[in-house]
All heavy atoms as a GROMACS GRO file, in nm:
protein
  566
    1MET      N    1  14.942   0.709 -14.974
    1MET     CA    2  14.829   0.691 -14.878
    1MET      C    3  14.869   0.700 -14.735
    1MET      O    4  14.901   0.601 -14.674
    1MET     CB    5  14.769   0.560 -14.914
    1MET     CG    6  14.710   0.537 -15.047
    1MET     SD    7  14.565   0.631 -15.087
    1MET     CE    8  14.451   0.581 -14.967
    2PRO      N    9  14.876   0.826 -14.696
    2PRO     CA   10  14.921   0.839 -14.551
    2PRO      C   11  14.828   0.748 -14.449
    2PRO      O   12  14.716   0.750 -14.462
    2PRO     CB   13  14.902   0.991 -14.527
    2PRO     CG   14  14.891   1.047 -14.652
    2PRO     CD   15  14.846   0.945 -14.746
    3ASN      N   16  14.895   0.685 -14.354
    3ASN     CA   17  14.828   0.603 -14.256
    3ASN      C   18  14.761   0.487 -14.311
    3ASN      O   19  14.693   0.411 -14.236
    3ASN     CB   20  14.737   0.691 -14.173
    3ASN     CG   21  14.797   0.805 -14.111
    3ASN    OD1   22  14.913   0.786 -14.051
    3ASN    ND2   23  14.741   0.920 -14.106
    4ALA      N   24  14.776   0.453 -14.437
    4ALA     CA   25  14.712   0.329 -14.501
    4ALA      C   26  14.773   0.202 -14.445
    4ALA      O   27  14.896   0.197 -14.415
    4ALA     CB   28  14.712   0.332 -14.648
    5THR      N   29  14.692   0.099 -14.420
    5THR     CA   30  14.739  -0.022 -14.371
    5THR      C   31  14.667  -0.138 -14.456
    5THR      O   32  14.659  -0.250 -14.410
    5THR     CB   33  14.708  -0.048 -14.225
    5THR    OG1   34  14.566  -0.035 -14.207
    5THR    CG2   35  14.784   0.047 -14.129
    6ASP      N   36  14.636  -0.097 -14.572
    6ASP     CA   37  14.574  -0.203 -14.664
    6ASP      C   38  14.666  -0.299 -14.718
    6ASP      O   39  14.794  -0.278 -14.726
    6ASP     CB   40  14.521  -0.122 -14.786
    6ASP     CG   41  14.418  -0.012 -14.751
    6ASP    OD1   42  14.475   0.090 -14.691
    6ASP    OD2   43  14.303  -0.024 -14.764
    7GLU      N   44  14.614  -0.424 -14.737
    7GLU     CA   45  14.699  -0.533 -14.794
    7GLU      C   46  14.722  -0.500 -14.946
    7GLU      O   47  14.630  -0.472 -15.022
    7GLU     CB   48  14.618  -0.651 -14.782
    7GLU     CG   49  14.697  -0.771 -14.825
    7GLU     CD   50  14.624  -0.904 -14.793
    7GLU    OE1   51  14.654  -0.959 -14.681
    7GLU    OE2   52  14.544  -0.951 -14.870
    8VAL      N   53  14.842  -0.527 -14.993
    8VAL     CA   54  14.885  -0.513 -15.133
    8VAL      C   55  14.951  -0.641 -15.182
    8VAL      O   56  15.007  -0.707 -15.096
    8VAL     CB   57  14.963  -0.390 -15.160
    8VAL    CG1   58  14.898  -0.262 -15.133
    8VAL    CG2   59  15.096  -0.402 -15.086
    9SER      N   60  14.937  -0.662 -15.313
    9SER     CA   61  15.002  -0.777 -15.362
    9SER      C   62  15.085  -0.726 -15.486
    9SER      O   63  15.046  -0.642 -15.561
    9SER     CB   64  14.888  -0.872 -15.423
    9SER     OG   65  14.950  -0.980 -15.497
   10VAL      N   66  15.215  -0.787 -15.503
   10VAL     CA   67  15.302  -0.731 -15.605
   10VAL      C   68  15.336  -0.855 -15.696
   10VAL      O   69  15.363  -0.968 -15.651
   10VAL     CB   70  15.430  -0.683 -15.535
   10VAL    CG1   71  15.527  -0.649 -15.649
   10VAL    CG2   72  15.390  -0.562 -15.454
   11GLN      N   73  15.330  -0.827 -15.816
   11GLN     CA   74  15.368  -0.926 -15.928
   11GLN      C   75  15.474  -0.860 -16.008
   11GLN      O   76  15.453  -0.749 -16.060
   11GLN     CB   77  15.248  -0.979 -16.013
   11GLN     CG   78  15.149  -1.059 -15.946
   11GLN     CD   79  15.048  -0.986 -15.872
   11GLN    OE1   80  15.011  -0.870 -15.912
   11GLN    NE2   81  15.007  -1.022 -15.753
   12VAL      N   82  15.582  -0.932 -16.044
   12VAL     CA   83  15.684  -0.881 -16.127
   12VAL      C   84  15.715  -0.979 -16.245
   12VAL      O   85  15.712  -1.095 -16.227
   12VAL     CB   86  15.820  -0.868 -16.046
   12VAL    CG1   87  15.935  -0.825 -16.131
   12VAL    CG2   88  15.802  -0.783 -15.929
   13SER      N   89  15.736  -0.916 -16.362
   13SER     CA   90  15.769  -0.989 -16.475
   13SER      C   91  15.872  -0.922 -16.565
   13SER      O   92  15.881  -0.808 -16.549
   13SER     CB   93  15.638  -1.036 -16.552
   13SER     OG   94  15.574  -0.919 -16.602
   14GLY      N   95  15.934  -0.997 -16.656
   14GLY     CA   96  16.026  -0.932 -16.757
   14GLY      C   97  16.169  -0.957 -16.711
   14GLY      O   98  16.206  -1.064 -16.662
   15ALA      N   99  16.244  -0.851 -16.722
   15ALA     CA  100  16.391  -0.862 -16.697
   15ALA      C  101  16.436  -0.848 -16.553
   15ALA      O  102  16.553  -0.804 -16.533
   15ALA     CB  103  16.460  -0.763 -16.788
   16ALA      N  104  16.349  -0.885 -16.459
   16ALA     CA  105  16.384  -0.874 -16.314
   16ALA      C  106  16.297  -0.987 -16.245
   16ALA      O  107  16.204  -1.025 -16.298
   16ALA     CB  108  16.360  -0.740 -16.259
   17THR      N  109  16.352  -1.026 -16.125
   17THR     CA  110  16.277  -1.117 -16.048
   17THR      C  111  16.245  -1.056 -15.915
   17THR      O  112  16.320  -0.962 -15.870
   17THR     CB  113  16.364  -1.242 -16.022
   17THR    OG1  114  16.490  -1.216 -15.960
   17THR    CG2  115  16.386  -1.321 -16.150
   18PHE      N  116  16.149  -1.096 -15.863
   18PHE     CA  117  16.100  -1.052 -15.721
   18PHE      C  118  16.181  -1.108 -15.616
   18PHE      O  119  16.221  -1.222 -15.624
   18PHE     CB  120  15.962  -1.089 -15.703
   18PHE     CG  121  15.907  -1.047 -15.565
   18PHE    CD1  122  15.856  -0.922 -15.544
   18PHE    CD2  123  15.911  -1.139 -15.460
   18PHE    CE1  124  15.814  -0.882 -15.422
   18PHE    CE2  125  15.860  -1.102 -15.337
   18PHE     CZ  126  15.813  -0.971 -15.315
   19VAL      N  127  16.228  -1.025 -15.520
   19VAL     CA  128  16.316  -1.070 -15.409
   19VAL      C  129  16.238  -1.061 -15.276
   19VAL      O  130  16.227  -1.154 -15.196
   19VAL     CB  131  16.445  -0.989 -15.394
   19VAL    CG1  132  16.535  -1.034 -15.273
   19VAL    CG2  133  16.538  -1.014 -15.524
   20ALA      N  134  16.184  -0.934 -15.249
   20ALA     CA  135  16.130  -0.913 -15.113
   20ALA      C  136  16.022  -0.799 -15.110
   20ALA      O  137  16.033  -0.710 -15.197
   20ALA     CB  138  16.234  -0.887 -15.007
   21LEU      N  139  15.939  -0.801 -15.009
   21LEU     CA  140  15.833  -0.700 -15.000
   21LEU      C  141  15.829  -0.664 -14.848
   21LEU      O  142  15.819  -0.749 -14.766
   21LEU     CB  143  15.702  -0.753 -15.048
   21LEU     CG  144  15.587  -0.654 -15.043
   21LEU    CD1  145  15.606  -0.548 -15.141
   21LEU    CD2  146  15.462  -0.724 -15.071
   22ASP      N  147  15.857  -0.536 -14.817
   22ASP     CA  148  15.860  -0.502 -14.683
   22ASP      C  149  15.780  -0.371 -14.654
   22ASP      O  150  15.781  -0.278 -14.750
   22ASP     CB  151  16.005  -0.501 -14.625
   22ASP     CG  152  16.007  -0.479 -14.473
   22ASP    OD1  153  15.929  -0.547 -14.407
   22ASP    OD2  154  16.108  -0.428 -14.422
   23ASN      N  155  15.734  -0.344 -14.535
   23ASN     CA  156  15.660  -0.227 -14.504
   23ASN      C  157  15.735  -0.150 -14.399
   23ASN      O  158  15.681  -0.038 -14.351
   23ASN     CB  159  15.517  -0.266 -14.451
   23ASN     CG  160  15.520  -0.354 -14.338
   23ASN    OD1  161  15.614  -0.370 -14.275
   23ASN    ND2  162  15.402  -0.410 -14.300
   24GLY      N  163  15.851  -0.180 -14.351
   24GLY     CA  164  15.922  -0.101 -14.265
   24GLY      C  165  15.876  -0.118 -14.113
   24GLY      O  166  15.934  -0.054 -14.028
   25ASP      N  167  15.790  -0.214 -14.084
   25ASP     CA  168  15.747  -0.232 -13.947
   25ASP      C  169  15.840  -0.322 -13.874
   25ASP      O  170  15.851  -0.438 -13.888
   25ASP     CB  171  15.599  -0.300 -13.945
   25ASP     CG  172  15.549  -0.315 -13.802
   25ASP    OD1  173  15.615  -0.276 -13.713
   25ASP    OD2  174  15.430  -0.362 -13.801
   26HIS      N  175  15.917  -0.258 -13.790
   26HIS     CA  176  16.027  -0.330 -13.710
   26HIS      C  177  15.971  -0.406 -13.584
   26HIS      O  178  16.047  -0.483 -13.521
   26HIS     CB  179  16.138  -0.227 -13.662
   26HIS     CG  180  16.206  -0.162 -13.774
   26HIS    ND1  181  16.284  -0.231 -13.865
   26HIS    CD2  182  16.195  -0.047 -13.821
   26HIS    CE1  183  16.334  -0.150 -13.952
   26HIS    NE2  184  16.273  -0.023 -13.939
   27TYR      N  185  15.838  -0.396 -13.566
   27TYR     CA  186  15.782  -0.455 -13.443
   27TYR      C  187  15.694  -0.576 -13.475
   27TYR      O  188  15.618  -0.622 -13.401
   27TYR     CB  189  15.684  -0.353 -13.367
   27TYR     CG  190  15.769  -0.239 -13.318
   27TYR    CD1  191  15.773  -0.115 -13.384
   27TYR    CD2  192  15.852  -0.255 -13.209
   27TYR    CE1  193  15.848  -0.016 -13.326
   27TYR    CE2  194  15.934  -0.145 -13.159
   27TYR     CZ  195  15.920  -0.026 -13.218
   27TYR     OH  196  15.990   0.069 -13.173
   28THR      N  197  15.728  -0.637 -13.596
   28THR     CA  198  15.660  -0.764 -13.640
   28THR      C  199  15.753  -0.874 -13.684
   28THR      O  200  15.868  -0.837 -13.707
   28THR     CB  201  15.568  -0.728 -13.762
   28THR    OG1  202  15.498  -0.835 -13.798
   28THR    CG2  203  15.652  -0.677 -13.886
   29ASN      N  204  15.709  -0.990 -13.664
   29ASN     CA  205  15.804  -1.093 -13.695
   29ASN      C  206  15.758  -1.156 -13.832
   29ASN      O  207  15.795  -1.274 -13.870
   29ASN     CB  208  15.798  -1.205 -13.593
   29ASN     CG  209  15.666  -1.259 -13.570
   29ASN    OD1  210  15.574  -1.218 -13.622
   29ASN    ND2  211  15.651  -1.355 -13.467
   30GLU      N  212  15.684  -1.085 -13.914
   30GLU     CA  213  15.635  -1.128 -14.045
   30GLU      C  214  15.754  -1.144 -14.141
   30GLU      O  215  15.861  -1.055 -14.140
   30GLU     CB  216  15.541  -1.030 -14.113
   30GLU     CG  217  15.412  -1.030 -14.047
   30GLU     CD  218  15.311  -0.928 -14.120
   30GLU    OE1  219  15.367  -0.840 -14.193
   30GLU    OE2  220  15.196  -0.950 -14.098
   31LEU      N  221  15.766  -1.244 -14.228
   31LEU     CA  222  15.871  -1.246 -14.324
   31LEU      C  223  15.857  -1.149 -14.433
   31LEU      O  224  15.751  -1.092 -14.454
   31LEU     CB  225  15.867  -1.381 -14.384
   31LEU     CG  226  15.880  -1.512 -14.287
   31LEU    CD1  227  15.866  -1.640 -14.362
   31LEU    CD2  228  16.014  -1.511 -14.221
   32PHE      N  229  15.960  -1.109 -14.496
   32PHE     CA  230  15.961  -1.022 -14.604
   32PHE      C  231  16.020  -1.083 -14.737
   32PHE      O  232  15.979  -1.034 -14.846
   32PHE     CB  233  16.022  -0.887 -14.572
   32PHE     CG  234  16.175  -0.896 -14.544
   32PHE    CD1  235  16.272  -0.889 -14.635
   32PHE    CD2  236  16.210  -0.917 -14.401
   32PHE    CE1  237  16.402  -0.912 -14.592
   32PHE    CE2  238  16.338  -0.926 -14.367
   32PHE     CZ  239  16.437  -0.918 -14.474
   33ARG      N  240  16.095  -1.175 -14.728
   33ARG     CA  241  16.162  -1.239 -14.850
   33ARG      C  242  16.056  -1.343 -14.906
   33ARG      O  243  16.012  -1.426 -14.830
   33ARG     CB  244  16.294  -1.309 -14.808
   33ARG     CG  245  16.369  -1.354 -14.931
   33ARG     CD  246  16.512  -1.401 -14.889
   33ARG     NE  247  16.571  -1.462 -15.009
   33ARG     CZ  248  16.656  -1.396 -15.078
   33ARG    NH1  249  16.700  -1.275 -15.053
   33ARG    NH2  250  16.715  -1.451 -15.193
   34ASP      N  251  16.051  -1.347 -15.043
   34ASP     CA  252  15.962  -1.430 -15.112
   34ASP      C  253  15.819  -1.416 -15.067
   34ASP      O  254  15.746  -1.518 -15.094
   34ASP     CB  255  16.008  -1.574 -15.096
   34ASP     CG  256  16.152  -1.590 -15.162
   34ASP    OD1  257  16.175  -1.531 -15.259
   34ASP    OD2  258  16.233  -1.663 -15.104
   35VAL      N  259  15.776  -1.305 -15.009
   35VAL     CA  260  15.634  -1.283 -14.976
   35VAL      C  261  15.593  -1.175 -15.062
   35VAL      O  262  15.631  -1.066 -15.071
   35VAL     CB  263  15.626  -1.233 -14.819
   35VAL    CG1  264  15.485  -1.198 -14.794
   35VAL    CG2  265  15.677  -1.333 -14.728
   36THR      N  266  15.483  -1.201 -15.144
   36THR     CA  267  15.420  -1.114 -15.240
   36THR      C  268  15.301  -1.036 -15.196
   36THR      O  269  15.254  -0.956 -15.265
   36THR     CB  270  15.400  -1.183 -15.365
   36THR    OG1  271  15.308  -1.289 -15.355
   36THR    CG2  272  15.533  -1.238 -15.441
   37VAL      N  273  15.251  -1.068 -15.078
   37VAL     CA  274  15.128  -1.001 -15.025
   37VAL      C  275  15.161  -0.967 -14.883
   37VAL      O  276  15.207  -1.045 -14.806
   37VAL     CB  277  15.006  -1.108 -15.020
   37VAL    CG1  278  14.893  -1.031 -14.956
   37VAL    CG2  279  14.982  -1.142 -15.160
   38LYS      N  280  15.138  -0.837 -14.847
   38LYS     CA  281  15.157  -0.777 -14.723
   38LYS      C  282  15.081  -0.659 -14.692
   38LYS      O  283  15.050  -0.590 -14.790
   38LYS     CB  284  15.319  -0.755 -14.711
   38LYS     CG  285  15.371  -0.734 -14.578
   38LYS     CD  286  15.518  -0.731 -14.574
   38LYS     CE  287  15.568  -0.733 -14.430
   38LYS     NZ  288  15.685  -0.828 -14.413
   39LYS      N  289  15.059  -0.620 -14.569
   39LYS     CA  290  14.988  -0.496 -14.531
   39LYS      C  291  15.081  -0.389 -14.529
   39LYS      O  292  15.198  -0.400 -14.488
   39LYS     CB  293  14.922  -0.513 -14.397
   39LYS     CG  294  14.786  -0.605 -14.398
   39LYS     CD  295  14.726  -0.582 -14.266
   39LYS     CE  296  14.587  -0.665 -14.286
   39LYS     NZ  297  14.507  -0.652 -14.155
   40MET      N  298  15.044  -0.263 -14.577
   40MET     CA  299  15.117  -0.147 -14.578
   40MET      C  300  15.139  -0.102 -14.424
   40MET      O  301  15.050  -0.132 -14.334
   40MET     CB  302  15.064  -0.030 -14.661
   40MET     CG  303  15.061  -0.069 -14.804
   40MET     SD  304  14.992   0.053 -14.917
   40MET     CE  305  14.934   0.182 -14.828
   41GLN      N  306  15.241  -0.031 -14.396
   41GLN     CA  307  15.267   0.026 -14.262
   41GLN      C  308  15.261   0.181 -14.282
   41GLN      O  309  15.346   0.235 -14.353
   41GLN     CB  310  15.396  -0.022 -14.205
   41GLN     CG  311  15.442   0.041 -14.086
   41GLN     CD  312  15.350   0.004 -13.967
   41GLN    OE1  313  15.277  -0.089 -13.961
   41GLN    NE2  314  15.361   0.085 -13.857
   42THR      N  315  15.166   0.248 -14.227
   42THR     CA  316  15.151   0.387 -14.235
   42THR      C  317  15.169   0.440 -14.389
   42THR      O  318  15.233   0.540 -14.408
   42THR     CB  319  15.241   0.471 -14.143
   42THR    OG1  320  15.373   0.441 -14.182
   42THR    CG2  321  15.217   0.435 -13.990
   43GLY      N  322  15.111   0.363 -14.472
   43GLY     CA  323  15.118   0.402 -14.621
   43GLY      C  324  15.238   0.371 -14.692
   43GLY      O  325  15.250   0.401 -14.813
   44TYR      N  326  15.332   0.293 -14.637
   44TYR     CA  327  15.458   0.269 -14.701
   44TYR      C  328  15.473   0.114 -14.735
   44TYR      O  329  15.422   0.035 -14.660
   44TYR     CB  330  15.576   0.310 -14.614
   44TYR     CG  331  15.591   0.454 -14.600
   44TYR    CD1  332  15.540   0.521 -14.483
   44TYR    CD2  333  15.644   0.529 -14.707
   44TYR    CE1  334  15.556   0.658 -14.479
   44TYR    CE2  335  15.667   0.664 -14.692
   44TYR     CZ  336  15.609   0.729 -14.580
   44TYR     OH  337  15.610   0.864 -14.568
   45MET      N  338  15.542   0.091 -14.848
   45MET     CA  339  15.567  -0.042 -14.888
   45MET      C  340  15.695  -0.042 -14.972
   45MET      O  341  15.713   0.062 -15.052
   45MET     CB  342  15.458  -0.102 -14.969
   45MET     CG  343  15.475  -0.256 -14.995
   45MET     SD  344  15.486  -0.363 -14.853
   45MET     CE  345  15.318  -0.354 -14.794
   46GLN      N  346  15.791  -0.132 -14.958
   46GLN     CA  347  15.904  -0.143 -15.047
   46GLN      C  348  15.906  -0.272 -15.109
   46GLN      O  349  15.901  -0.375 -15.046
   46GLN     CB  350  16.024  -0.117 -14.956
   46GLN     CG  351  16.161  -0.133 -15.033
   46GLN     CD  352  16.284  -0.115 -14.944
   46GLN    OE1  353  16.266  -0.087 -14.821
   46GLN    NE2  354  16.394  -0.150 -14.993
   47CYS      N  355  15.940  -0.270 -15.241
   47CYS     CA  356  15.956  -0.388 -15.323
   47CYS      C  357  16.099  -0.386 -15.376
   47CYS      O  358  16.145  -0.300 -15.437
   47CYS     CB  359  15.855  -0.385 -15.442
   47CYS     SG  360  15.856  -0.538 -15.549
   48ILE      N  361  16.159  -0.507 -15.346
   48ILE     CA  362  16.302  -0.528 -15.388
   48ILE      C  363  16.314  -0.629 -15.502
   48ILE      O  364  16.250  -0.739 -15.497
   48ILE     CB  365  16.388  -0.569 -15.272
   48ILE    CG1  366  16.388  -0.477 -15.163
   48ILE    CG2  367  16.536  -0.599 -15.311
   48ILE    CD1  368  16.442  -0.524 -15.024
   49LEU      N  369  16.375  -0.582 -15.616
   49LEU     CA  370  16.386  -0.664 -15.732
   49LEU      C  371  16.535  -0.703 -15.766
   49LEU      O  372  16.620  -0.623 -15.719
   49LEU     CB  373  16.327  -0.596 -15.857
   49LEU     CG  374  16.185  -0.533 -15.835
   49LEU    CD1  375  16.146  -0.462 -15.966
   49LEU    CD2  376  16.086  -0.643 -15.804
   50ARG      N  377  16.556  -0.799 -15.845
   50ARG     CA  378  16.690  -0.844 -15.880
   50ARG      C  379  16.687  -0.844 -16.034
   50ARG      O  380  16.600  -0.905 -16.085
   50ARG     CB  381  16.731  -0.962 -15.821
   50ARG     CG  382  16.869  -1.023 -15.868
   50ARG     CD  383  16.920  -1.132 -15.792
   50ARG     NE  384  16.956  -1.103 -15.656
   50ARG     CZ  385  16.912  -1.169 -15.551
   50ARG    NH1  386  16.832  -1.261 -15.561
   50ARG    NH2  387  16.944  -1.130 -15.430
   51SER      N  388  16.785  -0.785 -16.090
   51SER     CA  389  16.799  -0.792 -16.246
   51SER      C  390  16.833  -0.928 -16.287
   51SER      O  391  16.910  -1.006 -16.226
   51SER     CB  392  16.913  -0.694 -16.287
   51SER     OG  393  16.947  -0.716 -16.424
   52THR      N  394  16.781  -0.966 -16.394
   52THR     CA  395  16.818  -1.097 -16.461
   52THR      C  396  16.943  -1.085 -16.554
   52THR      O  397  16.983  -1.175 -16.611
   52THR     CB  398  16.691  -1.146 -16.553
   52THR    OG1  399  16.673  -1.061 -16.650
   52THR    CG2  400  16.572  -1.183 -16.481
   53LYS      N  401  16.986  -0.968 -16.559
   53LYS     CA  402  17.113  -0.929 -16.634
   53LYS      C  403  17.092  -0.954 -16.785
   53LYS      O  404  17.180  -0.987 -16.865
   53LYS     CB  405  17.239  -1.003 -16.586
   53LYS     CG  406  17.266  -0.963 -16.451
   53LYS     CD  407  17.398  -1.039 -16.413
   53LYS     CE  408  17.434  -0.996 -16.255
   53LYS     NZ  409  17.546  -1.065 -16.211
   54LYS      N  410  16.961  -0.950 -16.830
   54LYS     CA  411  16.932  -0.958 -16.975
   54LYS      C  412  16.854  -0.817 -17.003
   54LYS      O  413  16.781  -0.767 -16.921
   54LYS     CB  414  16.833  -1.077 -16.996
   54LYS     CG  415  16.901  -1.212 -16.969
   54LYS     CD  416  16.800  -1.320 -16.993
   54LYS     CE  417  16.877  -1.453 -16.950
   54LYS     NZ  418  16.768  -1.570 -16.961
   55ALA      N  419  16.876  -0.775 -17.131
   55ALA     CA  420  16.803  -0.656 -17.169
   55ALA      C  421  16.646  -0.683 -17.186
   55ALA      O  422  16.612  -0.797 -17.211
   55ALA     CB  423  16.854  -0.612 -17.310
   56GLY      N  424  16.577  -0.585 -17.143
   56GLY     CA  425  16.433  -0.598 -17.153
   56GLY      C  426  16.364  -0.511 -17.049
   56GLY      O  427  16.429  -0.453 -16.972
   57LYS      N  428  16.237  -0.510 -17.068
   57LYS     CA  429  16.150  -0.432 -16.979
   57LYS      C  430  16.115  -0.505 -16.844
   57LYS      O  431  16.106  -0.631 -16.848
   57LYS     CB  432  16.022  -0.385 -17.042
   57LYS     CG  433  16.044  -0.289 -17.160
   57LYS     CD  434  15.906  -0.243 -17.218
   57LYS     CE  435  15.939  -0.148 -17.338
   57LYS     NZ  436  15.963  -0.017 -17.301
   58VAL      N  437  16.087  -0.428 -16.746
   58VAL     CA  438  16.042  -0.491 -16.615
   58VAL      C  439  15.904  -0.437 -16.592
   58VAL      O  440  15.875  -0.320 -16.603
   58VAL     CB  441  16.134  -0.439 -16.496
   58VAL    CG1  442  16.079  -0.491 -16.362
   58VAL    CG2  443  16.276  -0.490 -16.525
   59ARG      N  444  15.824  -0.519 -16.561
   59ARG     CA  445  15.670  -0.490 -16.534
   59ARG      C  446  15.642  -0.526 -16.390
   59ARG      O  447  15.665  -0.640 -16.338
   59ARG     CB  448  15.583  -0.568 -16.626
   59ARG     CG  449  15.595  -0.530 -16.768
   59ARG     CD  450  15.519  -0.644 -16.863
   59ARG     NE  451  15.570  -0.623 -16.992
   59ARG     CZ  452  15.678  -0.678 -17.042
   59ARG    NH1  453  15.757  -0.749 -16.962
   59ARG    NH2  454  15.714  -0.669 -17.170
   60VAL      N  455  15.597  -0.414 -16.317
   60VAL     CA  456  15.555  -0.440 -16.170
   60VAL      C  457  15.405  -0.400 -16.167
   60VAL      O  458  15.367  -0.298 -16.212
   60VAL     CB  459  15.634  -0.342 -16.086
   60VAL    CG1  460  15.593  -0.367 -15.941
   60VAL    CG2  461  15.785  -0.379 -16.100
   61SER      N  462  15.331  -0.492 -16.113
   61SER     CA  463  15.182  -0.472 -16.095
   61SER      C  464  15.151  -0.487 -15.950
   61SER      O  465  15.198  -0.582 -15.878
   61SER     CB  466  15.111  -0.576 -16.175
   61SER     OG  467  14.967  -0.571 -16.148
   62VAL      N  468  15.090  -0.383 -15.889
   62VAL     CA  469  15.049  -0.374 -15.750
   62VAL      C  470  14.896  -0.369 -15.745
   62VAL      O  471  14.833  -0.284 -15.798
   62VAL     CB  472  15.104  -0.259 -15.680
   62VAL    CG1  473  15.073  -0.246 -15.537
   62VAL    CG2  474  15.264  -0.254 -15.700
   63THR      N  475  14.836  -0.473 -15.677
   63THR     CA  476  14.703  -0.467 -15.659
   63THR      C  477  14.651  -0.475 -15.514
   63THR      O  478  14.736  -0.512 -15.429
   63THR     CB  479  14.631  -0.594 -15.734
   63THR    OG1  480  14.697  -0.709 -15.678
   63THR    CG2  481  14.658  -0.582 -15.883
   64SER      N  482  14.539  -0.428 -15.488
   64SER     CA  483  14.481  -0.435 -15.357
   64SER      C  484  14.336  -0.451 -15.359
   64SER      O  485  14.268  -0.388 -15.449
   64SER     CB  486  14.515  -0.304 -15.279
   64SER     OG  487  14.448  -0.299 -15.158
   65PRO      N  488  14.268  -0.526 -15.264
   65PRO     CA  489  14.133  -0.536 -15.265
   65PRO      C  490  14.046  -0.410 -15.234
   65PRO      O  491  13.945  -0.385 -15.265
   65PRO     CB  492  14.099  -0.632 -15.150
   65PRO     CG  493  14.220  -0.700 -15.113
   65PRO     CD  494  14.333  -0.615 -15.167
   66THR      N  495  14.131  -0.313 -15.170
   66THR     CA  496  14.063  -0.191 -15.115
   66THR      C  497  14.122  -0.061 -15.189
   66THR      O  498  14.066   0.047 -15.165
   66THR     CB  499  14.088  -0.171 -14.980
   66THR    OG1  500  14.220  -0.184 -14.941
   66THR    CG2  501  14.000  -0.277 -14.899
   67LEU      N  502  14.230  -0.066 -15.268
   67LEU     CA  503  14.298   0.045 -15.327
   67LEU      C  504  14.291   0.038 -15.481
   67LEU      O  505  14.288  -0.086 -15.524
   67LEU     CB  506  14.445   0.056 -15.274
   67LEU     CG  507  14.460   0.090 -15.115
   67LEU    CD1  508  14.605   0.088 -15.089
   67LEU    CD2  509  14.400   0.224 -15.086
   68LYS      N  510  14.319   0.139 -15.544
   68LYS     CA  511  14.329   0.142 -15.685
   68LYS      C  512  14.462   0.067 -15.733
   68LYS      O  513  14.568   0.095 -15.675
   68LYS     CB  514  14.330   0.280 -15.735
   68LYS     CG  515  14.335   0.297 -15.887
   68LYS     CD  516  14.323   0.440 -15.937
   68LYS     CE  517  14.334   0.449 -16.076
   68LYS     NZ  518  14.336   0.588 -16.121
   69SER      N  519  14.448  -0.018 -15.840
   69SER     CA  520  14.565  -0.098 -15.877
   69SER      C  521  14.661  -0.006 -15.964
   69SER      O  522  14.626   0.102 -16.008
   69SER     CB  523  14.518  -0.210 -15.970
   69SER     OG  524  14.443  -0.302 -15.897
   70ALA      N  525  14.793  -0.042 -15.965
   70ALA     CA  526  14.886   0.025 -16.045
   70ALA      C  527  14.978  -0.072 -16.114
   70ALA      O  528  15.009  -0.171 -16.065
   70ALA     CB  529  14.970   0.120 -15.952
   71ARG      N  530  15.024  -0.016 -16.233
   71ARG     CA  531  15.120  -0.091 -16.311
   71ARG      C  532  15.235   0.000 -16.344
   71ARG      O  533  15.213   0.123 -16.378
   71ARG     CB  534  15.056  -0.154 -16.434
   71ARG     CG  535  14.967  -0.269 -16.410
   71ARG     CD  536  14.914  -0.322 -16.539
   71ARG     NE  537  14.843  -0.450 -16.521
   71ARG     CZ  538  14.728  -0.455 -16.450
   71ARG    NH1  539  14.667  -0.360 -16.396
   71ARG    NH2  540  14.668  -0.576 -16.435
   72PHE      N  541  15.356  -0.054 -16.343
   72PHE     CA  542  15.471   0.023 -16.387
   72PHE      C  543  15.550  -0.063 -16.486
   72PHE      O  544  15.580  -0.181 -16.466
   72PHE     CB  545  15.555   0.054 -16.262
   72PHE     CG  546  15.688   0.121 -16.298
   72PHE    CD1  547  15.693   0.258 -16.326
   72PHE    CD2  548  15.809   0.056 -16.290
   72PHE    CE1  549  15.806   0.327 -16.350
   72PHE    CE2  550  15.928   0.109 -16.316
   72PHE     CZ  551  15.929   0.246 -16.354
   73VAL      N  552  15.603   0.003 -16.594
   73VAL     CA  553  15.681  -0.062 -16.698
   73VAL      C  554  15.799   0.010 -16.724
   73VAL      O  555  15.787   0.140 -16.748
   73VAL     CB  556  15.602  -0.099 -16.823
   73VAL    CG1  557  15.691  -0.167 -16.924
   73VAL    CG2  558  15.485  -0.176 -16.806
   74ASN      N  559  15.920  -0.034 -16.708
   74ASN     CA  560  16.036   0.035 -16.739
   74ASN      C  561  16.124  -0.042 -16.829
   74ASN      O  562  16.160  -0.156 -16.803
   74ASN     CB  563  16.110   0.074 -16.610
   74ASN     CG  564  16.232   0.158 -16.632
   74ASN    OD1  565  16.251   0.209 -16.745
   74ASN    ND2  566  16.309   0.179 -16.538
   0.00000   0.00000   0.00000
């Protein structure tokens, strides 16, 4: 979504834990660690996960009040 600044929420379950969510905006003092809701910056968002070191699938769900939701299972 080029130029999107919509708020997104990320939920992680399975064989990984959520660490951080960041949009790459270096001109803000917003936190990124342990924050699961944040506004995108020019359409970008990065979600950082940590493996639980156990075999299994990782489920990532991204939702937004204004954008289509997405789910990823690996």
